[in-house]
Every structure is written in C-alpha cells, then in structure tokens.
Phi, psi and omega in degrees: 000140175288152166271119193226128169234161170248148177231133184234077182280149174246125176250144188274066174199111171230018183241321181282097189296325184297307182307308187300318170309314191284318175294310177296338175292344176284354180239003181260160179057038176250153181287134167109341174206172182225149170276113188263344175198146166218110195247086182279156184224112185290331179287306177289345187046058187204148176236134174258128182239140175238127174238140178231139178154213190288133186297319178293323182287323174293318174302324188284332183274338191294320183300310182302326177296314174305315178295320172298317179299317177310305185305327188255340184252136175233114190279352173299328180250017180264139172218156185173165183285332188269127179302150183204150173234348178213159180301316155253116199272331182200145176226093175266140176250125185235126180288138188235317179206133173069018186224137180251154186298338172294327174289329175289329168302320181290326173299305181306321181294312182292318180293315180304316178302313178304302185301315180299310185289324179290319193248005187057046183246131176285137186234134174258137164269128185231181179049228191292343178269358190297143180258355178221145186300323185289356175257005183291319183264124180303322183299327180301316186290311192282348180309127184102340182046198188303316189287320180281338175299334180306317185262320182311314192290340180276344161302134179304321186297337181237028170300137177294149177289334170223143175091165178295153173282067177201131181294151166290132191297342176240330180284308198088241180219167177219153174258125181235140183192190185225134183206161178272167186300137177238174186243108173269110191231128175241140190235124186270135175250141180274073176197148173262003181270128176298323193306314178306306184298316183289325174298305185304322180293322176297320185296319188266335187279145180305320188289346172249015178101006177280227179277136166304145176070020183236124171250142188204145174199165181277144172216136175269137176257097179304314181299331186255344179079037182195166174274156171216160173265114183256135187215155164244116171277112194266345181213090182289344180292321179272332176224080184298161181311307191298327178296320182287316175304309178299330183286309175312307178303309189302307178298327176300318180300335181294327177263010186052043183243137174270139167278128188252352183163172185219157170225153173248132181255138182076207182254151180238136174292143190294334183290330183293327180283305189299321180293331181279319180300332182295313183306316186279326187270333176316304177308335180270350179086018173266130172281147181231085179300153176297335178265023181308125176320140186298320178300309181290320175307313180292326181294309172299328179292320178299314183295305186278332184262344184071038181280135165261153174063035191235133171207187196286341178303330187267004178274133175299311186298334178293351184249005186272147176295138168290140181285137173266145182291000000 
C-alpha cells in the first residue's frame, strides 16, 4: 500500500490572486504529491490549500512554501472575517493511507523545527502533536489573533514550542500539527443581521455547551451579502454533517431566517457524505452503499445537503492514486 497523507495549509491571503499563485506555486509540480485544491475566499481573506501524496515529499516542500508566504504577506495590513495569527496560519498533517497518526506527529515536529529555525518564526504544536493540553484546540492557541499574540506569547504559558517568545513582525506565528480528517462545513443564512449567526454558533459549538467535536462562529460574506455559521466538525463519526445541518435549520426558524445553502471547504472524507445521505435517503427506501461512485455521491450531496460549488474533486478518496498491480 502506498503511504499517503493530506496536508491542508491555510494562508492569510484570499484576495490578491498573484500572491496566492506565487505562494501555492511553491507546492505545484513537485514529485511525490499534488495540489488538489486551492480555495481563496475574499471575505475570509484566506486560502485553504490541500495537497495529497507521499509524506516525506510533502514535508520537504513545506518550508519553501512558508518562506514565500513570509515574503509576500504582512499581517499588519491584513483584515478578514477569519481569525488568524500567522501569514501561514495553520499546517495540519493528516493520515490517509498506510500512515498512522503518530507518524504525522513526527512529521509535524520535524517541519516545525525547520520552519522556526530557518525563518525565525514561533511555532505552536497543536491537535495530536500538542505537548500541552491547552494547545490541543487551535482556537485556544489563536485566541487574540496576530495583534493579541504580541503580548500573549510573552506569557510562559504560551511560549512557543519552537522559536523565541516573540512573534515575527510581519508573519506572526504558525500552528503546525497532526489530526484526523475533519469537515470544514459552513451554512448560509439569508440575513445581514449578525445575531442569528452568532447565537446559532453558540448553540452548536462544544465550547458553549453544544455538540462535542464542533467549533463554530459567525462570519459575514460581503461578496454574497449574508451571514453564515462557519464550522469545523472534528469528528464526523460522532457528530455527522446532517445532525449539525438540521440543528442549524431548526434554530434558524426561531429567528425566521432561511438556510439558503451550505459549503464544504477543502476536501471531505467519502464516509462523511455517505452517513449523511443515509439519513436523508433511508425514509425513501433508498440504500446508500459505502462504495457509491464518487460522481453519484457528489451529486446526491449537492441535492440533499444543498451544497454549492461542490463536485467529486472535493472528496478525499477521489484524489488518491490508483494502486497498480
């Protein structure tokens, strides 16, 4: 079996296409892995990049990618809806095939050491790579963002795992870690009022008494003229997409606000779609096999979940290289 991981670095630039292309270009046309998506968002002013392939090849390419982002992004002049503390804000390594999470932890540690030493950037290890319990959840590390991190990092409790306790003046700091596949899921609300999105986010996220393994917050999309509830579902097996979506729909009705659509950012495991489609299709007497063709799986997900800008290319397994006999 081939050894395959996914890496999903996020950069704090979603508006300047030339800068995005130059930064992502450091990951393109490399041996051993491929860039399968780069999704800029002008409102978030952030781009989510997904690469899939050989662990060693990906790890070797990440430092040059970070260096290009450092050269082109200055967080002192950055604004956007998405919280951020670094020009490259987060770099997670995710096991996909033939690789255990412990190996991704080692990769995260090695890359963190190189990035910090080469660019004098402070690095926090998070998720499965976290060395302290308060650093497991990325929002806890990122709290205060770039501006607040200037003082926060001086607190011994928040000294970086690699580097000096001082942010890089233009880059900031970066979180590097290892995690299992998550689902970045956003639900569109037909309102320009922040309150419904803010309250619904509070109802569904774990930190305020909602669903375990769910992070959520409100975000206004200037380009579309409405708010959305933006979420990370950290464990789709315990809290599937349909459960979160139906809860948002239920709560939105209390505000007389319509849910107009949804989006998945980055790639999604096929199993996360299958389990939700079973929920919607079972009352109709329709079976949803685990091996449903990717094109059919994507089409049904668009129909049942109301996904926009979604096709089979955004399913992780559809991007894996075929095994040769």
